[in-house]
C-alpha positions in Angstrom: -13.0 -14.6 8.0 -15.0 -12.1 10.0 -14.7 -8.9 11.9 -11.1 -8.2 13.1 -12.5 -7.3 16.5 -14.6 -10.4 16.9 -12.3 -13.1 15.7 -13.0 -15.2 18.7 -16.8 -14.9 18.3 -17.4 -15.4 14.6 -15.9 -18.8 13.9 -16.1 -20.4 10.5 -18.9 -22.7 11.8 -20.8 -19.7 13.1 -20.5 -17.8 9.8 -21.5 -20.9 7.8 -24.5 -21.4 10.1 -25.6 -17.7 10.0 -25.3 -17.6 6.2 -27.2 -20.9 5.9 -30.0 -19.5 8.1 -30.8 -17.0 5.3 -30.4 -19.4 2.5 -26.7 -18.8 1.6 -24.8 -22.1 1.5 -21.0 -21.8 1.7 -18.2 -24.2 2.5 -15.1 -23.4 4.5 -13.2 -23.4 1.3 -15.6 -21.0 -0.4 -15.4 -18.7 2.7 -11.6 -18.8 2.5 -11.6 -17.9 -1.2 -14.1 -15.1 -0.6 -11.8 -13.8 2.2 -8.7 -13.9 -0.1 -10.5 -12.1 -2.9 -11.8 -9.4 -0.5 -8.2 -8.9 0.9 -6.8 -8.6 -2.6 -9.5 -6.2 -3.7 -9.0 -4.0 -0.7 -5.3 -3.7 -1.3 -5.7 -3.1 -5.0 -8.1 -0.3 -4.2 -5.6 1.1 -1.7 -2.8 0.9 -4.3 -5.0 2.7 -6.8 -5.6 5.5 -4.2 -1.8 6.0 -3.6 -1.0 3.5 -0.8 2.5 2.1 -1.3 3.8 -0.4 1.2 7.3 0.2 -0.1 7.1 3.8 1.2 5.1 3.6 4.4 4.3 6.9 6.1 4.3 6.3 9.8 3.9 9.2 12.1 6.8 10.0 14.5 4.2 10.0 17.2 3.7 6.2 16.6 7.3 5.6 17.8 6.9 7.9 20.8 3.9 6.1 22.3 4.4 3.3 24.8 2.8 -0.1 24.0 2.5 -2.9 26.5 6.0 -4.0 25.5 7.5 -0.5 25.5 8.2 1.8 22.5 8.2 0.4 19.0 11.6 0.7 17.4 11.6 2.1 13.8 14.0 -0.7 12.7 11.7 -3.3 14.1 8.8 -1.8 12.2 10.8 -1.7 9.0 11.7 -5.4 9.5 8.1 -6.3 10.1 6.9 -4.5 7.0 9.6 -6.1 4.9 8.7 -9.6 6.2 5.0 -8.9 5.5 5.7 -7.8 1.9 7.9 -10.9 1.4 5.2 -13.2 2.8 2.5 -11.6 0.5 4.8 -11.8 -2.5 5.1 -8.0 -2.8 8.9 -7.8 -2.2 
C-alpha cells in the first residue's frame, strides 16, 4: 500500500511507523484490508461513471508508440486485460 510511484520507499513498516507517529495504530493486516477496500471503492466509482473493462477504449496511438520492448500488440493487450479481469473475478 502506498503511492504507485514510491513503492520502493513506502514499505509497510515505514507506513506503520509514520501512522504510529501521529497516533494511528495499524497492523499489516489492517493496512492490507484498507488497501483492498480503497481499490474496490475506486473501481466501483469508475464503474458508476461509465468505465467498463469489458469494453476498454485504448487509443490507436497507444499501439503506435514504442516501449522499451517495442510496440505493444493489440492482441497482447486484449490477453492482458482478459487475464486481469479473470484474476479480479470480473470475467
